[in-house]
C-alpha positions as CSV (number, residue, x, y, z in Angstrom):
1,M,-2.7,7.3,-19.1
2,K,1.6,8.3,-19.6
3,K,3.0,6.5,-16.8
4,V,4.2,8.6,-13.6
5,K,8.3,7.9,-13.1
6,G,9.6,8.3,-9.7
7,I,7.3,6.3,-7.1
8,K,9.5,5.5,-4.4
9,R,11.5,9.7,-5.1
10,Y,7.8,11.4,-4.7
11,A,8.0,8.1,-1.3
12,R,10.8,9.8,0.1
13,Q,10.2,13.2,-0.5
14,F,7.1,13.2,1.7
15,L,8.7,10.7,3.9
16,N,11.2,13.7,4.3
17,T,9.2,16.6,5.2
18,M,7.3,14.8,7.3
19,N,7.7,14.3,11.8
20,I,7.7,10.2,12.0
21,N,4.9,10.9,14.5
22,E,2.6,12.5,11.5
23,V,2.9,9.4,9.1
24,P,0.4,7.8,10.0
25,Q,-2.3,10.2,9.7
26,A,-1.1,11.3,6.7
27,I,-0.9,8.2,4.9
28,E,-4.4,7.5,5.8
29,Q,-5.4,10.4,4.9
30,L,-3.4,10.9,1.0
31,S,-5.7,7.0,1.3
32,A,-8.4,8.4,1.4
33,I,-8.2,10.2,-1.7
34,S,-6.5,7.2,-3.8
35,D,-9.4,4.8,-2.8
36,L,-11.9,7.7,-4.4
37,M,-9.6,7.9,-7.8
38,E,-9.9,4.2,-7.8
39,K,-13.5,3.9,-7.0
40,D,-15.0,7.4,-9.2
41,K,-13.8,7.6,-12.6
42,T,-14.9,10.8,-12.4
43,F,-12.8,12.2,-9.4
44,R,-10.1,10.9,-10.8
45,N,-11.0,12.1,-13.5
46,I,-11.9,15.9,-12.2
47,M,-7.9,15.1,-10.2
48,I,-6.6,14.2,-13.4
49,S,-7.4,15.9,-16.0
50,P,-5.4,18.6,-17.9
51,V,-8.9,20.5,-18.9
52,F,-8.9,22.4,-15.3
53,S,-5.7,25.1,-15.5
54,E,-3.3,24.8,-12.1
55,A,-5.2,27.2,-10.4
56,E,-8.0,25.1,-10.5
57,N,-6.3,22.4,-9.1
58,Q,-4.9,23.9,-6.1
59,Q,-8.6,25.4,-5.2
60,I,-10.3,21.8,-5.4
61,I,-7.2,20.1,-3.2
62,N,-7.6,23.1,-1.3
63,Y,-11.3,22.0,-0.3
64,L,-10.5,18.5,-0.3
65,G,-8.1,19.4,2.4
66,Q,-10.7,21.7,4.2
67,R,-13.3,18.7,4.0
68,L,-11.7,16.3,5.4
69,K,-9.5,18.1,7.5
70,M,-6.2,17.3,6.2
71,S,-2.9,18.6,7.7
72,E,-1.2,21.4,5.9
73,T,1.8,19.2,4.9
74,T,-0.3,16.5,3.5
75,V,-2.5,19.5,1.8
76,K,0.8,21.1,0.5
77,Y,2.2,17.3,-1.2
78,I,-1.2,16.6,-3.1
79,R,-0.5,20.4,-4.5
80,Y,3.4,19.2,-5.7
81,L,1.9,15.8,-6.6
82,S,-1.1,17.5,-9.0
83,A,1.7,20.3,-10.0
84,S,4.7,17.8,-10.5
85,K,1.3,15.3,-13.0
86,A,2.2,12.2,-10.6
87,L,-1.1,11.8,-9.0
88,S,-2.6,9.5,-11.3
89,A,0.0,7.2,-9.8
90,M,-1.4,8.4,-6.4
91,S,-2.0,4.3,-4.9
92,E,1.2,2.9,-6.1
93,I,2.8,6.0,-4.0
94,V,0.9,5.8,-1.4
95,M,2.2,2.2,-0.6
96,A,5.5,3.1,-1.2
97,I,4.9,5.7,1.2
98,V,3.9,3.3,3.7
99,A,6.9,0.5,2.8
100,G,9.0,3.8,2.8
101,Y,7.3,4.5,6.5
102,L,7.9,0.5,7.8
103,D,11.6,0.4,7.2
104,M,12.4,4.1,9.2
105,K,9.9,2.4,11.4
106,K,11.7,-1.3,11.2
107,R,8.9,-2.7,10.5
108,V,7.9,-4.8,7.6
109,K,4.2,-6.0,7.2
110,A,2.9,-9.4,6.0
111,V,0.4,-10.1,4.5
112,V,-1.2,-13.8,5.5
113,T,-4.2,-15.6,3.6
114,S,-5.8,-19.1,4.6
115,P,-8.6,-20.9,4.4
116,V,-10.2,-20.5,7.3
117,Q,-9.7,-18.0,10.1
118,V,-6.3,-17.8,11.8
119,S,-6.3,-19.6,16.1
120,K,-5.1,-16.6,17.6
121,D,-2.6,-18.7,19.3
122,Y,-1.0,-19.9,15.6
123,E,-1.4,-15.9,14.9
124,G,1.1,-15.9,17.8
125,K,3.2,-18.5,16.6
126,L,3.4,-16.9,12.9
127,R,4.5,-13.2,14.0
128,D,7.3,-14.9,15.8
129,S,8.0,-17.5,13.0
130,L,8.0,-14.4,10.2
131,R,10.1,-12.0,12.8
132,E,13.2,-14.6,13.3
133,I,12.8,-14.8,9.2
134,T,12.8,-11.2,8.9
135,G,14.6,-9.2,11.8
136,R,12.2,-6.9,12.2
137,D,8.4,-6.8,14.0
138,V,5.2,-7.2,11.7
139,D,2.1,-6.0,11.5
140,M,0.3,-8.5,9.8
141,E,-3.5,-8.2,7.7
142,F,-5.2,-11.9,7.1
143,V,-7.2,-12.4,4.1
144,V,-9.4,-16.0,3.7
145,D,-10.2,-17.3,0.7
146,P,-11.6,-20.7,0.9
147,V,-9.9,-21.3,-3.2
148,L,-6.7,-22.1,-1.4
149,L,-7.6,-25.6,0.8
150,G,-5.9,-26.4,3.6
151,G,-2.3,-24.7,4.5
152,V,-1.1,-20.6,4.6
153,R,0.3,-18.4,2.0
154,I,2.5,-15.6,3.0
155,K,3.8,-12.6,1.5
156,V,6.4,-10.4,2.6
157,G,7.5,-7.7,1.0
158,S,8.4,-8.8,-2.2
159,T,9.3,-12.6,-1.1
160,M,6.2,-14.9,-1.2
161,Y,6.2,-17.8,1.7
162,D,3.4,-20.0,0.3
163,S,2.8,-24.3,1.8
164,S,-0.8,-24.6,1.3
165,I,-1.8,-27.3,-1.1
166,K,-3.4,-25.5,-4.3
167,G,0.9,-24.4,-4.0
168,Q,2.4,-27.9,-2.9
169,L,0.0,-29.5,-6.7
170,R,1.5,-26.3,-8.5
171,L,5.3,-27.7,-7.7
172,L,4.2,-31.1,-7.9
173,R,2.5,-30.6,-11.6
174,D,5.9,-28.1,-12.3
175,K,8.6,-31.1,-11.5
176,L,6.2,-33.8,-13.2
177,I,6.7,-31.2,-16.3
178,K,9.6,-31.0,-16.1
179,G,10.5,-34.5,-15.9
């Protein structure tokens, strides 16, 4: 499958055509299509197959829009992606849309991975610390990964903060190897 170029451009086009208050619902709708394409290879093939004509693809997208009660703007955008042969990169486009939306709202998303469930008290302190570091409000997603053993790993955008025992051992190993 050919790599789609201009993921951020597609995301910007979407955000520029949408009312800012409608974006969360539209992201939800696009994510549903993206998830379905990831999970069901038959559906993915139907959506991106060159076997179907442009008119047939448009009919499929219109049908999906009706069945999933999608907004007309979202359906138009999916039709645009189909015509541009960019539907194969739907998951990357959705991620870029989410990042762009959070940037517009002066927010950032942080994924916090820890070996155990994080307490509400620690969650508040962590949110305050991340707000101070990033200068933005923080939407946090928590993932429990027992492999870490201790500490936390936080990913904010493309930046990784790793204070886990596993991460510290990896740093120690690298120092010992370098001498």
